N, C-alpha and C positions, 0 to 999 in steps of 0.2 A: 798265449794272450794274457793269462793270469799273471805270469812272471813279469811281463812287460808292465802291467798295471802296478804290481808290487814294487818294481824298481822305480817307477815314476813317483810313487808315494815316498820312496826313500826309506822304507822299513820292510822287514820281513814279515810275512803273514805267519802268525803262530797258530798252530792247531790247538784248540782248547783240549785240556787233558780229558774232559768228560766225553770227547768224541773218539778217543783212542780205543777204549775197551768198553764197549756197550754190551750188556747182557743180551743174549739172543731174544729177538722180539717175541717168539712163541712162549717164552717163560716169563716175560715181564709182568703178566697178569698176577703172578704169585710173588715174585721177588720184590716188586715195588711195595707191596703191602707188608712184607716181613723183614726188609733189610734196614738195619740201623746205620745211619751215616757215620755215627761215632765209632762203630766197630764192624768191619766187614765180616768178622767171625760170627756176628749175630744173625746170620741168615738161617731161616728155618726152611729146609729143603721142601720143595713140592713133592708130594707123595704121588708117584706115577706107576701106571700099569703099562705093560707092553703087550698088546693083543697081537698074537701071531709071532711071539718071540722065538719060536722054533724055526721060522723061515728065514730066508736070506736078509730081507729088509729088517725084520725083527732082530736078527743077530747084530746087524750094524747099529741099530738104535740102542740095544743093550750095551754093546761095546762102548759107544760114545757116552751114554747116560751113566754108566757105572762109575766113570771118572769125573762126572760133573758135580761140583760142590752144591749146586742148587737143586739137585734131584735125588730123591730117595726111591729106589726101585722096590715097590711093595708087592707087586704081582706081575708074574710072567706067565702068559698063557700060550698053550700049544696043545690043542685038543688031542692030536695024534700022539704026542709025547708026554701027556699028562702023567704026573707022578714021578717023573725022572728028575734028578738034579740037573740044573742047567749045564754044569760042567761035563755031564755024561753025554749030552747032545753036542756041545761045543767045547771039547777039552782044552783048546787053546785059550779059552776065556776063564779058566778055572781061577786064576789069581784075582781077577776083577769081580767075579761073581760068587766068591766064597762067602757063605753066610746068608745067601738069598734063599728064599723059599723055593721049593721045587716047582717045576712047570705045573700048571693047573688048567682046568677047563674054564672057559669064560663064565659059564653059569655058576661056578664055584667061587668066584672072586667076591671078597667082602668090599663092596663099593662104598661103604661108609668110611673106609680108610684110604680112599683114592681121591686125589684132587684133579688129576689129569690122566689121559690115556693116549698113548701113541697107537694108532691103528695101522697095523702092518699085515692085514689079512689079504687073502687072494681076492681077485676081482669077483664081483657078483655076490659077495657075502657081507660086505661092510655095511651097506645101508640097513639091512635087516638087523644086524648085530647092534649097530649104534642106536637104533630106534628103541631097543630094550634097556639102554643104560640110563641111569639117573640123570636128570637135566642139569644138575650142578657140576657134573664131571666135564672138564674142558677136554676137547678132542683135538688131537693133531693127527690128521688123516694122511697117511702115506700110501694109501691104496689107490686104485684107479677108478673106483666107483663114482666119485664126485667130480672127476676131471672132465668127463664128456657127458652130455645130456642123453645121448642115444647109445645103448649097449651095442647095437649093430656097428656103430662107428668104431668102438673099441676092438671088436672082432676083426674089422677090416684092416686096422693098422697093427 
C-alpha cells in the first residue's frame, strides 16, 4: 500500500540517513552526551561492567561489547572464577579480551569507574545484587528476576 501511495505521488520515498544507523537505544544515555557531530571519532566510550561475565549470557555480552566502539569494559565479574584472566575461562575470546582486567567478585568492583552494568546473573540473585549498587550506575538487566512478578511463575515455566 505504501508503494502505491509513493507511485501516486510520482516520487520515491527516501529513507533519511539518520534512520539507517542508529546507536542501540540502551547506550543512547551515554553516547548522546559525549558524541560530537563534527567528528565521530570523538566518542567517549561508556565504562561498563558485566556482572556474571563467566556465565553463558555474560560471555555473549562480553563478546559483543568488546568490539563496540561506544563501550569500554572496565569490570568483568564471576565470583566462582574470580582472579582468572577472562581468556582462561573463554579461550576463544582471547583476541577480543586481551588487556582486560581479570574476573573479579562483584563486591571488589570499583563502582566509581563504572557508568553502566550489564546484569547477567542467575535468577533469584539479581534483585539483591542490584540493590547494593550505586544509584548513578545505569543497569541493563538480562536476568529473569525482573521479568515476572512472581518467582513461582518462573519456576513453573
